N, C-alpha and C positions, 0 to 999 in steps of 0.2 A: 676480641669476640670469643665467647664460650661455645665450644663445640658440643652438640647434642650427643650424649652417650647413654641411650635408654637402657642398655644392657650391662652397664657397669656393675660389677659385683657378681654377675651371673657366670656360671661355669657350664660349658656345653661339651658334650661328647658327640662328635660328628663322624659318622662312618662313611667310607667310600670316597676318599679324596686323593686318588692316585694320579689324576691327570689335571694339570693346571688350567686346561681349557674347559673343563667339565663342570657339572653342577656343584659337586662337593666343594671344589675350590672357590667357585663364585659365592656360595653361601658362606663359607668360612671368611672370605674377605669382608663381606658385609657385617657379619657378626662381630668380628674383631674391630672393625671401624666403629661399631655401635658400643664398644666397650667390653664385650664378653671375653673371658679366657676360654680357650678351646683346646681340647685334646683331640687331635686328628687321628683317624685310623685310615690305613691304606693297605692294599694288597695288589701290587703291580703284576705278579704272575698271571692273574686273570686277564689283565689288559694285553699282556704279551701274547695270549692265545687268540686275541680278537683281530679282525682285519685292520683296525686302527692302530694296534700296537701299543706298547708301553711308552710312557713319557720318560725320556732319559733323565730329566731332572726330578720329576715326580713330586711327591709330598715333601721331601726334604728341601727342595728348592722353594716350595711354597712356604714352608716354615721359616726359611731364611728371609724370604721377602717380607713376611709379616713381622718378624722380629726386628728387622731393620727399620720398621715403621713404629716400633714401640709396642707391638702386640705381644700378648702373653699366650704362647702357643707351644704345645708339646706334640709329639708324634709317636705312634706305635704302628708297626707293620705286623699284621697277623691275619691268618686265614680263618674267615668266619665259618668255613665248613667244619672246623674243629669246635665241638660243643663247649669247650672250656674258654674259648675266646671272649664271649660276652662278659663273663666274670672278670677276665683279665683286663678288659678295657675299662669297665666301671671302676675297678680297683686302681688302675693307672691314673684315671682322672682324679679320683679322690686323693691319691698320694701326691699328685702334682699340684693340686690347687686347694686341697682341704675339704672340699665337698663337691657335690654334683647336683645341678639344678635341671638340666635339659639333656635329652637324648634326641638327636636328629639322625634317624636311621635311613641314610641316603644310599647305602651300598646296594648293589644289585649284581647278580650273576646273569649275564645275557647269553642266550643260546638260540640258534636258528634251527629248530626241528619241527617239521610238519608231521602230520599223523603217521605217514608211512616211514618216517625217519626216526621216530621216537625210540629212545633206549632207556632201559631201567636205570642205568648209571646216571644219565643226564637228568632224568626226572628226580631221582633221589638227591643229587647234588644241588640242583636248583632249589628244591625245597629246603635243604639243609642251610643254604646260604641266605636265600631270600626270605623264607618264612620262619624256619626254626630259630635261626640266629636272632631275628628281629624279636620274636616272642621271648627268647631268653634274655635279650637286652632289656626289654620292658620289665620282665620279672625281676631281674637283678637290680635294676634302677629303682623300681618301686619298693623293693624290700629295704633298700638303704636310705631312701628319701626321708629326711627328718621333719617334714611338714612345713618347712619355711615357704614363704610365698614364692611363686615363680616356677613351680614344678610343671614341666612341659615335656611332651613327647610328640615328635613329628615323624610320621611314617611317609613312605612314598609308594604310590601306585603308578600305573601306566594308563594308556588309552583303550584298554581292552573292553571297557564298558561302554565306549562310544562307537567303536567300529571293530569289525572282525580282524584278527591278526593270526590267520591260520598257519603261518610259517614260523611262529615263535611260541609253540604250545607250552613247553616247560616254563618259560619266562612269564607268560600271561597267567598261567594257572597259579603260580606263586605270588604274583602281584595282585591278582584278583582276591586271593586269600587275605592279604593285608587290607585291601579295600573293605572286605566284609568284616574283618576283625575290629575295625576302628570303632564303631559304635559300642560294641560290647566292652572293649577295653576302657573306653571313655566313661561309660556308666559305672564301671567297677572302681575307677581310680579318682573320679571327681570328689568323692567324700574325703580323700586324702590330700586334696588340693593340687592334683595333677591333671592337666588337660591332655587329651589325645586327639590329634587331628591328622589328616592324611592329604598329601599334595599330589596332584597330577600335573606335572610340569609341561605337558603337551610336547609336540615335536620340538626338541631343543637342539640348537645349533652347537654341538660339541665336537665338530670336526670329523664325523663319521660318514656324512652323506656326500655323494658325488654331485656334480653340478646339475645334472638333470633332475635328480631327486630334490635338491634344494629349490630349484625353480618350480617344480610341480607342487611341492608343499606350500610354498609361499603363495602361489596362485590360488590354491584351494582355501587358504586361511582367510576369513573375513578381515582379519587384522592386517593382511597383506605381507606378512613376514613370518619367519620362524620365531619361536620363543628363544630366549637366551638365558644363561645361568643368572644373569643380573635380574631378570624378571622373577625367576624362582626365588632368588635370595631376598627380594623385597617382601614376598609373601611369608617366607619362613621367619624373617626377622620380626614381622608384625605378629605372627602367631605365637612367638615366644616372649613377646613384650607384655607389659602390664595391661596394655590396652585390650588385649585379647583374652583376658582371664575368664571371660564368660562364654568363650567359644570352645566347644568340645564336641567330639563325635562326628565331625564334619569331614567330608571328602571334597576338596576344593580344587577345581581346575584353573590353572593360570596359563591360558593358552591363546589369548587374543581372539576367542570365538571359534577356534578349531573344533571344539566339541559340539558346536551348533551346526556344523556344515554338512552333516549327514554322511 
């Protein structure tokens, strides 16, 4: 039997794959299974600051897992708060695999600050990581893209456009910016053969929620459960495939109906 490898020959730069239970790892597994070569980016110090903590194995363990299955995977750990990092990552992908076809900007700085708690430092850092770094990745990738078929950019937003998230203002401000940038970037880049789309993965079960929260979210979702990294990975894999070459400028929720529940 011949396995389907619709992404064979494609090279993907995927950011934000520090935790093996999270979306970045799930997407990487799917893309490698579909035949893509992947340059993984991670930055575990951010996770170490969060309630869920860093993954002791992290991206290196994911690389070992995928290589043991025959995957072509490389890894760079770097802080996207540094404005030089996007250029570093694009260059690393090109050096490792010869060219670059796809950027999946999955990374995110998460911070819980309501209006009364806002700090200048957190606002600036969230914008630097979530918005500025993503724009610089897009700029750098587009500048080096050689026009071959399969140019793709996938951004990530959150659910701030479906319901209020008053306790996460720096996060939703920067994610909302990516949402609104998507159509303008898409219109600018489609003449170069590059599509730009944005994914809202919905409430995703990546190990951060307590049992009460998990039960409440599942009960509210018309689909009856949380989203999973595997759900998100299916959408991303399709968006960067040949079948989606006429889809651009779209913000797509993969959430089992969560966004319809009010």
